[in-house]
C-alpha positions in Angstrom: 0.7 45.1 -34.4 0.9 42.8 -31.4 -2.7 41.7 -31.9 -2.0 41.1 -35.6 1.0 38.9 -34.8 -1.0 37.1 -32.1 -3.9 36.5 -34.5 -1.6 35.2 -37.2 0.0 32.9 -34.6 -3.3 31.5 -33.5 -4.4 31.1 -37.1 -1.2 29.2 -38.0 -1.5 27.1 -34.8 -5.2 26.2 -35.4 -4.5 25.1 -39.0 -1.5 23.0 -37.8 -3.5 21.5 -35.0 -6.2 20.3 -37.5 -3.6 18.8 -39.8 -1.8 17.0 -36.9 -5.0 15.6 -35.3 -6.5 14.6 -38.7 -3.2 12.7 -39.5 -3.3 10.9 -36.1 -7.0 10.2 -36.1 -8.4 10.2 -39.7 -11.8 8.8 -38.3 -12.4 12.2 -36.7 -13.0 11.0 -33.2 -11.1 14.0 -31.9 -13.7 16.4 -33.3 -16.4 15.2 -30.9 -14.2 15.6 -27.8 -16.4 17.6 -25.4 -13.4 19.0 -23.5 -11.4 20.1 -26.6 -11.9 23.8 -25.6 -10.5 23.4 -22.1 -7.9 26.1 -21.2 -4.4 25.3 -22.6 -5.6 22.1 -24.3 -4.6 23.5 -27.8 -1.7 23.3 -30.1 -1.2 27.1 -29.7 -0.7 26.7 -26.0 1.5 23.6 -26.0 3.8 25.0 -28.8 4.2 28.4 -27.0 5.0 26.6 -23.7 7.5 24.2 -25.3 9.2 27.1 -27.2 9.4 29.2 -24.0 10.8 26.2 -22.1 13.6 25.8 -24.8 14.4 29.5 -24.6 14.7 29.3 -20.9 17.0 26.3 -21.0 19.2 28.1 -23.6 19.4 31.5 -22.1 18.9 31.1 -18.3 16.8 34.3 -17.9 14.1 33.3 -15.4 14.1 33.9 -11.7 13.1 31.0 -9.3 9.5 30.3 -8.5 8.8 30.8 -4.8 6.2 28.4 -3.6 6.0 25.0 -2.0 6.5 22.9 -5.1 7.1 19.4 -4.0 4.1 19.0 -1.6 1.8 20.4 -4.3 3.2 17.8 -6.7 2.7 15.0 -4.2 -0.9 16.0 -3.6 -1.6 16.5 -7.3 -0.1 13.1 -8.5 -1.5 11.1 -5.6 -5.0 12.6 -6.4 -4.7 11.8 -10.1 -3.4 8.3 -9.3 -6.2 7.5 -6.9 -8.9 9.2 -8.9 -8.0 7.3 -12.1 -7.9 4.0 -10.2 -11.3 4.7 -8.7 -12.8 5.7 -12.0 -11.3 2.5 -13.6 -12.8 0.3 -10.9 -16.2 2.0 -11.1 -16.4 1.5 -14.8 -15.2 -2.1 -14.8 -11.8 -1.4 -16.5 -9.3 -4.2 -16.7 -5.5 -4.0 -16.5 -5.5 -5.6 -20.0 -5.9 -3.3 -23.0 -9.1 -2.6 -25.0 -11.2 -1.1 -22.3 -14.4 0.9 -23.3 -13.5 4.1 -25.3 -16.2 6.8 -25.4 -14.9 9.7 -27.6 -17.9 11.9 -27.0 -18.2 11.2 -23.2 -14.8 10.2 -21.9 -14.8 8.7 -18.4 -11.1 9.6 -18.0 -11.4 13.0 -19.7 -11.1 15.3 -16.6 -8.3 13.4 -14.9 -6.4 13.1 -18.2 -6.7 16.9 -18.6 -5.3 17.4 -15.1 -2.5 15.0 -15.9 -1.7 16.9 -19.1 -1.6 20.2 -17.1 0.7 18.5 -14.5 3.3 18.1 -17.2 3.4 21.9 -17.6 4.0 22.2 -13.8 6.8 19.5 -14.0 8.8 22.0 -16.1 9.5 23.9 -12.8 12.1 21.1 -12.1 14.2 22.6 -14.8 13.8 26.1 -13.5 15.1 25.0 -10.1 18.0 23.2 -11.7 19.1 26.2 -13.7 18.5 28.8 -11.1 20.4 26.7 -8.6 23.2 26.1 -11.1 23.0 22.3 -10.7 24.4 21.7 -14.2 25.1 18.0 -13.8 21.3 17.5 -13.5 20.6 19.4 -16.8 21.2 16.4 -19.0 19.9 15.6 -22.5 17.6 13.0 -20.8 16.1 15.7 -18.5 15.4 18.2 -21.3 14.2 15.6 -23.8 11.8 14.1 -21.3 10.2 17.3 -20.0 9.9 18.8 -23.5 8.5 15.7 -25.3 6.2 14.4 -22.5 4.0 17.6 -22.8 3.5 17.1 -26.5 2.8 13.4 -26.0 0.1 14.0 -23.4 -1.4 16.9 -25.4 -2.0 14.4 -28.2 -3.2 11.7 -25.9 -5.7 14.1 -24.3 -7.0 15.4 -27.6 -7.2 12.1 -29.5 -7.0 9.2 -27.0 -9.1 10.8 -24.2 -10.5 7.6 -22.7 -10.1 3.9 -22.4 -6.6 2.5 -21.9 -5.0 5.9 -21.5 -5.9 5.5 -17.8 -3.1 3.0 -17.2 -0.5 5.6 -18.0 -1.9 8.0 -15.4 -2.0 5.3 -12.7 1.6 4.2 -13.4 3.1 7.6 -13.8 1.0 9.1 -11.0 2.2 6.4 -8.6 5.9 6.8 -9.5 5.8 10.6 -9.4 4.0 10.6 -6.0 6.9 8.5 -4.6 9.5 10.7 -6.5 8.3 14.1 -5.2 7.8 12.6 -1.7 11.4 11.6 -1.8 12.4 15.1 -3.0 10.4 16.7 -0.2 11.8 14.5 2.6 15.4 14.8 1.4 15.1 18.6 1.6 14.7 19.2 -2.1 17.8 17.2 -3.2 17.5 16.5 -6.9 19.6 13.3 -6.8 17.2 11.0 -8.7 19.5 8.0 -9.1 17.8 6.0 -6.4 14.5 6.4 -8.2 15.8 5.4 -11.6 15.2 1.7 -11.1 11.6 2.4 -10.2 11.2 4.5 -13.3 12.7 1.8 -15.5 10.2 -0.7 -14.1 7.5 1.8 -15.0 8.8 2.1 -18.6 8.9 -1.7 -19.0 5.2 -1.9 -17.9 4.3 0.9 -20.2 6.1 -0.8 -23.1 4.1 -4.0 -22.5 0.9 -1.9 -22.4 1.8 0.0 -25.6 2.6 -3.2 -27.5 -0.7 -4.8 -26.4 -2.7 -1.7 -27.3 -1.1 -1.5 -30.7 -1.3 -5.2 -31.6 -4.9 -5.6 -30.5 -6.2 -2.6 -32.4 -8.6 -1.6 -29.7 -12.0 -0.2 -30.9 -12.1 3.6 -30.6 -8.4 4.0 -30.0 -6.6 5.6 -33.1 -3.8 3.1 -34.0 -1.3 5.9 -34.3 -1.6 6.7 -30.6 -0.2 3.4 -29.1 2.4 3.4 -31.9 3.6 6.9 -30.9 3.3 5.9 -27.2 5.3 2.8 -27.7 8.2 4.5 -29.7 8.3 7.3 -27.1 8.4 5.0 -24.0 11.1 2.9 -25.8 13.2 6.1 -26.2 12.8 6.9 -22.5 13.5 3.4 -21.4 16.9 3.2 -23.2 17.9 6.8 -22.0 17.1 5.9 -18.4 18.9 2.5 -18.7 21.9 4.4 -20.0 21.7 6.8 -17.0 21.2 3.9 -14.6 24.4 2.3 -15.9 26.4 5.3 -14.6 24.7 5.5 -11.3 24.0 1.9 -10.2 27.0 1.9 -7.9 25.5 4.7 -5.8 22.1 3.0 -5.4 23.4 0.5 -2.8 24.9 3.4 -0.8 21.7 5.4 -0.9 19.7 2.3 0.0 21.9 1.7 3.0 21.6 5.4 4.1 17.8 5.4 3.8 17.6 2.1 5.7 19.9 3.5 8.4 17.8 6.6 8.7 14.6 4.4 9.1 16.3 2.2 11.8 17.5 5.3 13.7 14.0 6.7 13.8 12.4 3.4 14.7 14.9 2.7 17.5 14.4 6.1 19.0 10.6 5.6 18.8 10.9 2.2 20.4 12.9 3.6 23.4 10.2 6.3 23.9 7.4 3.8 23.6 8.9 1.2 26.0 10.0 3.8 28.5 6.4 5.1 28.5 5.0 1.5 29.0 7.6 0.5 31.5 9.1 3.5 33.3 10.9 1.1 35.7 13.1 0.0 32.9 12.5 -3.8 33.2 12.4 -4.0 29.3 16.1 -2.9 29.2 17.3 -6.2 30.9 15.2 -8.4 28.6 17.8 -11.1 27.4 15.7 -11.8 24.2 15.3 -8.2 23.1 17.6 -8.7 20.1 15.7 -11.7 18.8 14.8 -11.5 15.0 11.8 -9.3 14.3 11.3 -8.5 18.0 11.7 -4.7 17.4 9.6 -1.7 16.6 11.3 -1.3 13.1 10.0 -4.8 12.1 6.5 -4.6 13.6 5.9 -1.1 12.2 6.9 -2.0 8.6 4.9 -5.3 8.7 1.8 -3.5 10.0 2.1 -0.8 7.3 2.7 -3.4 4.6 -0.3 -5.4 5.8 -2.6 -2.3 5.6 -1.3 -1.4 2.2 -1.9 -5.0 1.0 -5.4 -4.9 2.3 -6.1 -1.6 0.5 -4.3 -2.0 -2.8 -4.7 -5.8 -2.9 -8.4 -5.5 -2.6 -8.6 -2.7 -5.2 -6.4 -4.8 -7.6 -8.4 -8.0 -7.3 -11.6 -6.1 -7.9 -10.4 -4.9 -11.3 -11.6 -8.0 -13.0 -8.8 -10.3 -11.8 -10.1 -13.9 -11.4 -10.0 -15.4 -7.9 -6.9 -17.4 -7.1 -7.4 -20.9 -5.8 -5.7 -21.0 -2.4 -6.9 -24.3 -1.1 -3.6 -26.2 -1.8 -1.7 -23.6 0.3 -4.4 -23.8 3.1 -4.1 -27.6 3.0 -0.6 -27.1 4.3 -1.2 -23.9 6.3 -4.0 -25.1 8.6 -2.1 -28.2 9.9 1.0 -26.0 10.5 -1.2 -23.6 12.6 -2.7 -26.6 14.5 0.8 -27.9 15.4 2.2 -24.5 16.3 -0.8 -23.4 18.4 -1.1 -26.7 20.2 2.6 -26.7 21.0 2.5 -23.1 22.4 -0.6 -23.9 24.5 1.0 -27.1 26.0 4.5 -25.6 26.4 3.2 -22.5 28.3 1.0 -24.8 30.5 4.0 -27.1 31.3 6.3 -24.2 32.1 3.6 -22.6 34.3 3.2 -26.0 36.2 7.0 -26.5 36.6 7.4 -23.0 38.1 4.4 -23.2 40.4 2.3 -20.6 38.6 -1.3 -20.1 39.7 -4.4 -19.4 37.5 -4.8 -16.3 39.7 -2.6 -13.2 38.8 0.6 -12.0 40.3 2.8 -15.0 39.4 6.6 -14.6 39.6 8.0 -12.0 37.1 11.7 -12.2 36.2 12.5 -9.5 33.7 16.2 -10.6 33.3 15.5 -14.3 33.1 11.9 -14.8 31.9 10.5 -18.3 32.2 7.9 -17.6 29.5 10.3 -15.6 27.2 10.8 -18.2 24.5 7.2 -19.4 24.2 6.0 -15.7 24.2 8.4 -15.0 21.4 7.0 -17.9 19.3 3.5 -16.6 20.2 4.4 -13.1 18.9 5.8 -14.6 15.6 2.6 -16.7 15.2 0.7 -13.4 14.9 2.7 -12.6 11.8 1.9 -16.0 10.4 -1.8 -15.3 11.1 -1.7 -12.5 8.5 -1.8 -15.2 5.9 -5.6 -15.5 6.7 -6.1 -12.1 5.0 -3.9 -13.0 2.1 -6.1 -16.1 1.4 -9.3 -14.0 1.7 -8.2 -11.3 -0.7 -6.6 -13.6 -3.3 -9.7 -15.9 -3.1 -12.0 -12.8 -3.4 -14.0 -13.9 -0.3 -15.1 -10.3 0.3 -17.8 -11.1 3.0 -15.0 -12.3 5.3 -12.9 -9.1 4.9 -14.7 -7.2 7.6 -13.5 -4.3 9.8 -13.3 -6.8 12.7 -11.0 -9.0 10.7 -8.5 -6.3 9.6 -8.6 -4.5 13.0 -7.8 -7.7 14.9 -5.0 -8.8 12.6 -3.5 -5.4 12.4 -3.5 -4.6 16.2 -2.9 -8.0 17.7 0.7 -8.1 16.3 1.5 -4.7 17.9 -0.1 -5.7 21.2 2.0 -8.8 21.5 5.1 -7.0 20.4 4.7 -4.7 23.4 3.8 -7.7 25.6 6.9 -9.6 24.6 9.2 -6.6 25.1 7.8 -5.2 28.3 5.8 -8.0 30.0 7.9 -11.0 29.1 7.1 -13.2 32.0 4.6 -13.9 34.8 0.9 -13.7 34.0 1.5 -13.3 30.3 1.4 -17.1 30.1 -2.4 -17.2 30.5 -3.1 -15.5 27.2 -0.9 -18.1 25.4 -2.7 -21.0 27.0 -6.1 -19.6 26.2 -5.5 -18.2 22.8 -3.3 -21.3 21.8 -6.1 -23.6 22.8 -8.8 -21.8 20.9 -6.7 -21.4 17.8 -5.9 -25.1 17.9 -9.6 -26.0 17.8 -10.3 -23.3 15.2 -7.6 -24.3 12.7 -8.5 -28.0 13.2 -12.1 -27.1 12.2 -10.8 -25.2 9.1 -8.8 -28.2 8.0 -11.6 -30.7 8.6 -14.2 -28.4 6.9 -12.2 -28.4 3.7 -13.1 -32.1 3.3 -16.4 -32.4 5.2 -19.4 -30.2 4.8 -21.5 -31.2 7.9 -19.6 -30.7 11.2 -21.8 -30.9 14.2 -19.6 -28.9 16.5 -19.1 -25.9 14.3 -21.7 -23.8 16.1 -19.7 -24.1 19.3 -16.6 -22.3 17.9 -18.2 -18.8 18.4 -19.2 -19.6 21.9 -15.7 -20.8 22.8 -14.2 -17.6 21.4 -16.6 -15.5 23.5 -15.7 -17.5 26.6 -12.1 -16.9 25.8 -12.6 -13.1 25.7 -14.6 -13.1 29.0 -11.8 -15.1 30.7 -9.2 -12.7 29.3 -11.2 -9.7 30.5 -11.3 -11.1 34.0 -7.5 -11.8 33.9 -6.8 -8.3 32.6 -8.9 -6.7 35.3 -7.3 -8.7 38.1 -3.8 -8.2 36.9 -4.3 -4.4 36.6 -6.2 -4.0 39.9 -3.7 -6.0 42.0 -0.6 -4.0 40.6 1.4 -7.2 40.4 5.2 -6.8 41.2 7.4 -6.6 38.0 4.4 -6.3 35.7 4.3 -2.7 34.2 0.7 -1.5 35.0 0.2 -0.1 31.6 0.5 -3.5 30.0 -2.6 -5.1 31.7 -4.5 -1.9 31.2 -3.7 -1.9 27.4 -4.5 -5.6 27.4 -7.9 -5.0 29.1 -8.9 -2.2 26.8 -7.9 -4.2 23.7 -9.7 -7.4 24.7 -12.8 -5.4 25.6 -12.8 -4.0 22.1 -12.5 -7.5 20.6 -15.2 -8.8 22.9 -17.8 -6.2 21.9 -16.9 -6.4 18.2 -17.3 -10.1 18.3 -20.4 -10.0 20.4 -21.9 -7.7 17.7 -21.0 -10.2 15.1 -22.5 -13.1 17.1 -25.8 -11.3 17.7 -26.2 -10.4 14.0 -25.2 -13.8 12.8 -26.9 -16.1 15.3 -29.6 -14.2 17.2 -31.1 -11.9 14.6 -29.7 -13.8 11.6 -31.0 -17.0 10.0 -31.0 -20.1 12.2 -28.7 -22.0 9.9 -25.8 -19.7 9.1 -24.5 -20.0 5.6 -20.9 -21.3 5.1 -19.5 -17.8 4.4 -20.6 -16.6 7.9 -19.0 -19.6 9.5 -15.8 -18.9 7.6 -15.9 -15.3 9.0 -15.1 -16.7 12.4 -11.6 -17.2 11.2 -11.1 -13.6 12.0 -10.1 -14.3 15.6 
């Protein structure tokens, strides 16, 4: 009898499936889908799961699922997000609709199938809510969303298995990665109000995508799909806006709490780091320690933001986005750098002369009243301004200039001079400002002039000047470390020596490849690559 009922159920489900898919896609593209027989990718499965889900919500008769749910979701959604973005990039997809649609060999088929399955796993959210008796979270919005999204992505997988469907996976995968990471970090707290604004932004983007897909009538994409998608996303948008209107007052409080938690962690890390660098505690009497951005919290978030911009900015610009003309900004940027670098070079030299500093190491070091404090702070800030070099490269799509050397230098130099400003705020630190300020003044002068003049006779000397700079810095670092200068924490010159050594050999490798084994007349793009240092 059980088999008879099951057979009748499958017979009814299969007939219904054919009617539904024929109605959505009268052209019959769904019939050649090579993944149509994948497990659970049938109307029989999705209907049974949705019915079971509804029964569970109504009768509360299921015990909790015991496994590490949130980390699994983070891994799953981050994988789907990255895999979809990679496949889109490899196949030349654009953020704009009407990308290639191959019904019989879908590029996005496998990842879209995983995404569809993930919507089944998402239903565990409701299990945890009901088993934990968190009734305030069991809203109409919650049940409607989890119940309907599975049906939507079943249809999308079966009928719109390629092309512009990738954008939904990227957007939703990114948001859900952040969402489940938050749940995991907050010890499984299901207070989603802070994330609502991010979800609303997601729905606005999806609305635009759905409208463009529907209005352009993309080849291969059944017109009913973007229409269903648009109506569905609209419903979610207004439900989430309604929810947000009740919770927006709490968002500011939660933002403050998260920011406070970050600062507590960053401040504790800063104390450990500076105590390790300077066990004598000279950094504690630094009168400029509370200057803006002169803390670990700032430098850490800037370095992470820079790295993310390099990764995702590069990936985004390679999705068919045209290069952005940055020359008007660089016309202003290069003179500002010339003025700033020349000022720091001259100011550091004047202060050194006034206070009787010698080119040899072990000059006077006053931790509580640093002579070089202000100019060293400006020098540290200038390393933040230098990050604009990378912004111009990525926006201008000058990929040959975006080398490991370039990113390594810009990412690490900011951290190195943060430590120098906080723990080695006086004495021999002046020499690096004079040397680096002088070289950067020449360098940015060249970039400004080269924007208007092609043939510059002295351009070949730039690389040699930079190599001489690194040799001089190596000698300074070695002497400062070996002499154990009073007041100067020994780990600072050691760190400085190791860091400058790494730059010297990386740049020497570039110099050998470009000027010794490379062509005699270096092309402009190689010359521009010198902007890395």
